[in-house]
N, CA, C and O atoms as CSV, one atom per row, in Angstrom:
chain,resi,resn,atom,element,x,y,z
A,1,MET,N,N,105.656,125.254,151.179
A,1,MET,CA,C,106.508,126.281,150.512
A,1,MET,C,C,107.777,126.335,150.088
A,1,MET,O,O,108.385,125.420,150.644
A,2,SER,N,N,108.273,126.764,149.593
A,2,SER,CA,C,109.845,126.773,148.959
A,2,SER,C,C,110.565,127.843,149.136
A,2,SER,O,O,109.912,128.842,148.836
A,3,GLN,N,N,111.639,128.083,149.497
A,3,GLN,CA,C,111.965,129.602,149.681
A,3,GLN,C,C,112.748,129.863,148.475
A,3,GLN,O,O,113.019,128.970,147.672
A,4,SER,N,N,113.065,130.921,148.360
A,4,SER,CA,C,114.069,131.570,146.657
A,4,SER,C,C,114.653,131.436,147.745
A,4,SER,O,O,114.432,131.260,148.943
A,5,ILE,N,N,115.587,131.583,146.905
A,5,ILE,CA,C,117.535,131.666,146.918
A,5,ILE,C,C,117.784,132.661,145.961
A,5,ILE,O,O,117.428,132.780,144.789
A,6,ILE,N,N,118.676,133.556,146.929
A,6,ILE,CA,C,119.266,134.421,146.066
A,6,ILE,C,C,121.251,134.222,146.627
A,6,ILE,O,O,121.889,133.424,147.315
A,7,THR,N,N,121.585,135.602,145.745
A,7,THR,CA,C,123.211,135.830,145.558
A,7,THR,C,C,123.532,136.703,145.682
A,7,THR,O,O,123.256,137.625,144.915
A,8,VAL,N,N,124.562,136.859,147.123
A,8,VAL,CA,C,125.133,138.216,147.166
A,8,VAL,C,C,126.949,137.969,147.364
A,8,VAL,O,O,127.708,137.148,147.878
A,9,THR,N,N,127.019,139.217,146.615
A,9,THR,CA,C,128.567,139.093,146.686
A,9,THR,C,C,129.324,139.328,148.087
A,9,THR,O,O,129.009,140.406,148.590
A,10,VAL,N,N,129.911,138.850,148.562
A,10,VAL,CA,C,129.996,139.407,149.844
A,10,VAL,C,C,131.473,140.072,149.586
A,10,VAL,O,O,131.935,139.119,148.959
A,11,LYS,N,N,132.297,140.801,149.612
A,11,LYS,CA,C,133.869,141.719,149.748
A,11,LYS,C,C,133.831,141.524,151.022
A,11,LYS,O,O,132.973,141.731,151.879
A,12,LEU,N,N,135.467,140.858,151.040
A,12,LEU,CA,C,136.350,140.869,152.835
A,12,LEU,C,C,137.700,141.471,153.095
A,12,LEU,O,O,138.739,141.383,152.440
A,13,PHE,N,N,137.485,141.979,153.993
A,13,PHE,CA,C,138.899,142.793,154.539
A,13,PHE,C,C,139.565,142.074,155.892
A,13,PHE,O,O,139.287,141.221,156.735
A,14,ALA,N,N,140.536,142.917,155.558
A,14,ALA,CA,C,141.261,142.361,157.245
A,14,ALA,C,C,141.273,141.233,157.598
A,14,ALA,O,O,141.404,140.314,156.789
A,15,ALA,N,N,141.137,141.045,158.899
A,15,ALA,CA,C,140.784,139.481,159.452
A,15,ALA,C,C,140.312,138.833,158.567
A,15,ALA,O,O,141.254,138.180,158.115
A,16,TYR,N,N,138.783,138.431,157.634
A,16,TYR,CA,C,138.297,138.140,156.743
A,16,TYR,C,C,138.908,137.379,156.006
A,16,TYR,O,O,139.232,136.191,155.986
A,17,GLN,N,N,139.056,138.605,155.166
A,17,GLN,CA,C,140.489,138.035,153.792
A,17,GLN,C,C,141.256,137.409,153.696
A,17,GLN,O,O,141.570,136.700,152.740
A,18,GLU,N,N,142.174,137.671,155.618
A,18,GLU,CA,C,143.344,136.737,155.463
A,18,GLU,C,C,142.832,135.793,156.148
A,18,GLU,O,O,143.599,135.480,157.058
A,19,ALA,N,N,141.855,135.169,156.138
A,19,ALA,CA,C,141.317,133.638,156.529
A,19,ALA,C,C,140.773,133.407,155.943
A,19,ALA,O,O,139.807,132.915,156.527
A,20,TYR,N,N,140.562,133.383,154.374
A,20,TYR,CA,C,139.812,132.682,153.977
A,20,TYR,C,C,140.906,133.171,152.371
A,20,TYR,O,O,140.575,132.495,151.398
A,21,GLN,N,N,141.904,134.057,152.120
A,21,GLN,CA,C,142.486,134.577,151.168
A,21,GLN,C,C,141.941,135.473,150.499
A,21,GLN,O,O,142.746,136.400,150.411
A,22,VAL,N,N,140.891,135.735,149.911
A,22,VAL,CA,C,140.385,135.851,148.902
A,22,VAL,C,C,139.897,137.412,148.623
A,22,VAL,O,O,140.704,137.802,149.467
A,23,SER,N,N,139.457,138.289,148.304
A,23,SER,CA,C,139.033,139.098,147.848
A,23,SER,C,C,137.045,139.206,148.667
A,23,SER,O,O,136.620,139.912,149.581
A,24,GLU,N,N,136.230,138.011,147.664
A,24,GLU,CA,C,135.560,138.790,148.156
A,24,GLU,C,C,135.295,137.283,147.519
A,24,GLU,O,O,136.076,136.657,146.803
A,25,LEU,N,N,133.084,136.588,148.285
A,25,LEU,CA,C,133.076,135.253,148.410
A,25,LEU,C,C,131.602,135.048,147.391
A,25,LEU,O,O,130.974,135.837,148.096
A,26,ILE,N,N,130.940,134.785,146.712
A,26,ILE,CA,C,129.508,134.562,146.222
A,26,ILE,C,C,129.122,133.204,147.223
A,26,ILE,O,O,129.467,132.029,147.342
A,27,LEU,N,N,128.117,134.233,147.892
A,27,LEU,CA,C,127.145,132.865,148.550
A,27,LEU,C,C,125.905,132.780,147.933
A,27,LEU,O,O,125.760,133.554,146.988
A,28,GLU,N,N,124.948,132.039,148.210
A,28,GLU,CA,C,123.862,131.250,148.410
A,28,GLU,C,C,123.186,131.213,149.373
A,28,GLU,O,O,123.063,130.069,149.810
A,29,LEU,N,N,122.479,132.263,150.132
A,29,LEU,CA,C,120.915,132.110,150.851
A,29,LEU,C,C,119.565,131.950,150.887
A,29,LEU,O,O,118.907,131.696,149.878
A,30,PRO,N,N,119.139,132.069,151.889
A,30,PRO,CA,C,117.340,132.450,151.339
A,30,PRO,C,C,117.343,133.602,151.825
A,30,PRO,O,O,117.846,134.075,152.844
A,31,ASP,N,N,116.426,134.228,150.590
A,31,ASP,CA,C,115.418,135.509,150.533
A,31,ASP,C,C,115.254,135.644,151.890
A,31,ASP,O,O,114.940,134.764,152.692
A,32,GLY,N,N,115.548,137.105,152.146
A,32,GLY,CA,C,115.295,137.780,153.487
A,32,GLY,C,C,116.194,137.628,154.783
A,32,GLY,O,O,115.871,137.728,155.967
A,33,THR,N,N,117.923,137.242,153.963
A,33,THR,CA,C,117.784,136.489,155.062
A,33,THR,C,C,119.165,137.591,155.768
A,33,THR,O,O,120.095,137.895,155.021
A,34,PRO,N,N,119.134,138.167,157.426
A,34,PRO,CA,C,120.099,139.315,157.228
A,34,PRO,C,C,120.893,138.954,157.615
A,34,PRO,O,O,121.176,137.884,158.154
A,35,VAL,N,N,121.685,140.319,157.265
A,35,VAL,CA,C,123.405,140.675,156.694
A,35,VAL,C,C,124.547,139.966,158.132
A,35,VAL,O,O,125.658,139.531,157.830
A,36,SER,N,N,124.232,139.959,159.091
A,36,SER,CA,C,124.479,139.385,160.003
A,36,SER,C,C,124.408,137.661,159.719
A,36,SER,O,O,124.860,137.027,160.672
A,37,ALA,N,N,124.226,137.349,159.294
A,37,ALA,CA,C,123.816,135.870,159.199
A,37,ALA,C,C,125.258,135.394,158.230
A,37,ALA,O,O,125.928,134.385,158.446
A,38,VAL,N,N,125.514,136.434,157.109
A,38,VAL,CA,C,126.716,136.553,156.345
A,38,VAL,C,C,127.409,135.965,157.550
A,38,VAL,O,O,127.724,134.793,157.757
A,39,CYS,N,N,127.582,137.068,158.318
A,39,CYS,CA,C,129.569,136.902,159.711
A,39,CYS,C,C,129.099,135.726,160.315
A,39,CYS,O,O,130.021,135.200,160.938
A,40,ASP,N,N,128.657,135.459,160.348
A,40,ASP,CA,C,127.388,134.021,161.235
A,40,ASP,C,C,128.231,132.802,160.751
A,40,ASP,O,O,128.893,132.132,161.543
A,41,ARG,N,N,128.143,132.394,158.609
A,41,ARG,CA,C,128.255,132.367,158.462
A,41,ARG,C,C,129.989,131.576,158.083
A,41,ARG,O,O,130.596,130.510,158.172
A,42,LEU,N,N,130.119,132.763,157.705
A,42,LEU,CA,C,131.862,132.823,157.650
A,42,LEU,C,C,133.245,132.518,158.942
A,42,LEU,O,O,134.414,132.165,158.787
A,43,ILE,N,N,132.491,132.825,160.110
A,43,ILE,CA,C,132.789,131.808,161.562
A,43,ILE,C,C,132.637,130.657,161.702
A,43,ILE,O,O,133.399,129.822,162.190
A,44,ALA,N,N,131.104,130.499,161.052
A,44,ALA,CA,C,130.796,128.941,160.912
A,44,ALA,C,C,132.748,128.483,160.922
A,44,ALA,O,O,133.607,128.256,161.774
A,45,GLN,N,N,132.649,128.556,159.308
A,45,GLN,CA,C,133.738,128.421,158.907
A,45,GLN,C,C,134.633,128.081,159.455
A,45,GLN,O,O,134.985,126.991,159.906
A,46,HIS,N,N,135.288,129.585,159.425
A,46,HIS,CA,C,136.792,129.802,160.545
A,46,HIS,C,C,136.748,130.982,161.567
A,46,HIS,O,O,136.675,132.210,161.615
A,47,SER,N,N,136.881,129.321,162.746
A,47,SER,CA,C,136.163,130.141,163.660
A,47,SER,C,C,137.097,130.893,164.834
A,47,SER,O,O,136.748,131.294,165.944
A,48,GLU,N,N,138.271,130.933,164.254
A,48,GLU,CA,C,138.898,131.941,164.629
A,48,GLU,C,C,138.737,133.206,164.384
A,48,GLU,O,O,139.200,134.037,165.165
A,49,LEU,N,N,137.878,133.670,162.970
A,49,LEU,CA,C,137.068,134.716,163.058
A,49,LEU,C,C,136.583,135.049,164.209
A,49,LEU,O,O,136.748,136.204,164.599
A,50,ALA,N,N,136.003,134.275,164.859
A,50,ALA,CA,C,135.016,134.611,166.102
A,50,ALA,C,C,134.709,136.638,166.637
A,50,ALA,O,O,133.967,137.619,166.590
A,51,GLN,N,N,136.696,135.726,167.346
A,51,GLN,CA,C,136.540,137.269,167.974
A,51,GLN,C,C,135.760,138.717,167.693
A,51,GLN,O,O,135.143,139.419,168.494
A,52,TRP,N,N,135.976,138.889,166.457
A,52,TRP,CA,C,135.041,139.673,165.322
A,52,TRP,C,C,134.007,140.129,165.782
A,52,TRP,O,O,133.629,141.280,165.998
A,53,ARG,N,N,133.350,138.685,165.991
A,53,ARG,CA,C,131.860,139.066,165.842
A,53,ARG,C,C,130.934,140.633,166.401
A,53,ARG,O,O,130.091,141.408,165.949
A,54,GLU,N,N,131.541,140.487,167.332
A,54,GLU,CA,C,130.676,141.637,168.534
A,54,GLU,C,C,130.912,142.762,167.713
A,54,GLU,O,O,129.923,143.478,167.864
A,55,ILE,N,N,131.929,143.458,166.690
A,55,ILE,CA,C,132.575,144.633,166.769
A,55,ILE,C,C,132.552,144.810,164.745
A,55,ILE,O,O,132.949,145.805,164.137
A,56,THR,N,N,131.981,143.547,164.117
A,56,THR,CA,C,132.092,143.362,162.389
A,56,THR,C,C,131.306,144.934,162.007
A,56,THR,O,O,130.966,145.257,163.146
A,57,ARG,N,N,130.997,145.674,161.418
A,57,ARG,CA,C,129.892,146.309,161.349
A,57,ARG,C,C,129.557,145.834,159.512
A,57,ARG,O,O,130.345,145.058,158.971
A,58,PHE,N,N,128.584,146.285,158.875
A,58,PHE,CA,C,128.354,145.186,157.635
A,58,PHE,C,C,127.800,146.282,157.320
A,58,PHE,O,O,127.178,147.037,158.066
A,59,GLY,N,N,128.064,146.422,155.936
A,59,GLY,CA,C,127.489,147.000,154.695
A,59,GLY,C,C,126.605,146.844,153.570
A,59,GLY,O,O,127.494,146.753,152.723
A,60,ILE,N,N,125.813,146.769,153.077
A,60,ILE,CA,C,125.021,146.586,152.206
A,60,ILE,C,C,125.272,147.682,151.247
A,60,ILE,O,O,125.159,148.891,151.453
A,61,ASN,N,N,125.751,146.865,149.802
A,61,ASN,CA,C,125.571,148.315,148.375
A,61,ASN,C,C,125.978,149.674,148.690
A,61,ASN,O,O,125.244,150.620,148.405
A,62,LEU,N,N,127.684,149.910,149.555
A,62,LEU,CA,C,127.685,150.575,150.300
A,62,LEU,C,C,127.100,151.963,150.926
A,62,LEU,O,O,127.326,153.173,150.905
A,63,ASN,N,N,126.091,150.895,151.567
A,63,ASN,CA,C,125.992,152.050,152.987
A,63,ASN,C,C,126.335,151.232,154.075
A,63,ASN,O,O,125.920,150.101,153.822
A,64,PHE,N,N,127.005,151.273,155.376
A,64,PHE,CA,C,125.942,150.756,156.434
A,64,PHE,C,C,125.451,150.923,156.833
A,64,PHE,O,O,124.852,151.989,156.976
A,65,VAL,N,N,125.309,149.518,157.531
A,65,VAL,CA,C,123.427,149.320,157.680
A,65,VAL,C,C,123.031,148.150,159.323
A,65,VAL,O,O,123.631,147.188,159.803
A,66,PRO,N,N,122.254,148.599,159.565
A,66,PRO,CA,C,122.788,147.397,160.676
A,66,PRO,C,C,122.082,145.669,160.581
A,66,PRO,O,O,121.449,145.238,159.617
A,67,PRO,N,N,122.323,145.099,161.524
A,67,PRO,CA,C,123.330,143.766,160.913
A,67,PRO,C,C,121.393,143.016,161.219
A,67,PRO,O,O,121.175,141.805,161.234
A,68,GLU,N,N,120.264,144.107,161.423
A,68,GLU,CA,C,119.271,143.095,161.036
A,68,GLU,C,C,118.792,143.473,159.989
A,68,GLU,O,O,117.565,143.569,159.956
A,69,THR,N,N,119.372,143.729,159.086
A,69,THR,CA,C,118.543,144.113,156.822
A,69,THR,C,C,119.317,143.384,157.048
A,69,THR,O,O,120.414,143.182,157.570
A,70,PRO,N,N,117.521,142.500,155.894
A,70,PRO,CA,C,117.341,141.931,154.941
A,70,PRO,C,C,118.351,142.089,153.099
A,70,PRO,O,O,118.431,143.127,152.443
A,71,LEU,N,N,119.071,140.464,152.649
A,71,LEU,CA,C,119.352,140.721,151.970
A,71,LEU,C,C,118.812,140.488,151.063
A,71,LEU,O,O,118.312,139.364,151.006
A,72,GLN,N,N,118.528,141.971,149.205
A,72,GLN,CA,C,118.111,141.195,147.690
A,72,GLN,C,C,119.048,140.417,147.315
A,72,GLN,O,O,120.191,140.191,147.714
A,73,ASN,N,N,117.994,139.800,145.970
A,73,ASN,CA,C,119.355,139.296,146.113
A,73,ASN,C,C,120.087,140.359,144.230
A,73,ASN,O,O,119.470,140.947,143.341
A,74,GLY,N,N,121.244,140.151,144.405
A,74,GLY,CA,C,122.299,140.617,143.933
A,74,GLY,C,C,122.404,141.946,144.545
A,74,GLY,O,O,122.430,143.005,143.919
A,75,ASP,N,N,122.480,141.764,146.219
A,75,ASP,CA,C,123.351,142.753,146.632
A,75,ASP,C,C,124.930,142.853,146.617
A,75,ASP,O,O,125.462,142.326,145.641
A,76,GLU,N,N,125.484,143.249,147.237
A,76,GLU,CA,C,126.945,142.977,147.315
A,76,GLU,C,C,127.286,143.887,149.215
A,76,GLU,O,O,127.110,145.014,149.678
A,77,VAL,N,N,127.742,142.776,149.649
A,77,VAL,CA,C,127.934,143.216,151.325
A,77,VAL,C,C,129.328,142.958,151.407
A,77,VAL,O,O,130.070,142.013,151.141
A,78,VAL,N,N,129.461,144.280,151.930
A,78,VAL,CA,C,130.649,144.593,153.062
A,78,VAL,C,C,131.156,143.705,154.545
A,78,VAL,O,O,130.238,143.906,155.340
A,79,LEU,N,N,132.001,143.007,155.085
A,79,LEU,CA,C,132.365,142.702,156.191
A,79,LEU,C,C,133.041,143.500,156.849
A,79,LEU,O,O,134.208,143.109,156.885
A,80,ILE,N,N,132.822,144.816,157.615
A,80,ILE,CA,C,134.349,145.760,158.053
A,80,ILE,C,C,134.595,144.693,159.645
A,80,ILE,O,O,133.706,144.171,160.318
A,81,PRO,N,N,135.998,144.650,159.857
A,81,PRO,CA,C,135.711,144.881,161.195
A,81,PRO,C,C,137.462,145.367,161.165
A,81,PRO,O,O,138.444,145.288,160.427
A,82,PRO,N,N,136.989,145.995,162.723
A,82,PRO,CA,C,138.276,147.230,163.254
A,82,PRO,C,C,139.367,146.908,162.123
A,82,PRO,O,O,139.456,145.844,161.510
A,83,VAL,N,N,140.280,148.179,161.949
A,83,VAL,CA,C,141.270,147.735,162.097
A,83,VAL,C,C,142.458,148.763,161.732
A,83,VAL,O,O,142.211,149.883,161.285
A,84,SER,N,N,143.690,148.321,161.946
A,84,SER,CA,C,144.920,150.262,162.782
A,84,SER,C,C,145.798,149.800,161.610
A,84,SER,O,O,145.921,148.687,161.097
A,85,GLY,N,N,146.340,150.919,161.352
A,85,GLY,CA,C,147.589,150.976,160.412
A,85,GLY,C,C,148.307,152.077,161.326
A,85,GLY,O,O,148.550,152.213,162.526
A,86,GLY,N,N,148.547,152.881,160.000
A,86,GLY,CA,C,149.832,153.629,160.427
A,86,GLY,C,C,150.911,153.842,159.722
A,86,GLY,O,O,151.856,154.461,160.211
């Protein structure tokens, strides 16, 4: 039995946006993929982001969620590394 594929929109901020040079990505993932796997996938493509892995917070559809939260088709995902400002 093949696994269903879902599509999610990933909004990028701070270091993630700098690495990818875009403000959002559209990803196709297996149904039920945890939100932390999005972070892992982005880091696999841009290893300089690895320093942010343990301190990045996750959001789905405008709500902060734990890393193990499964994604559903059409979700909007945000990866929020620490930011500083002045």
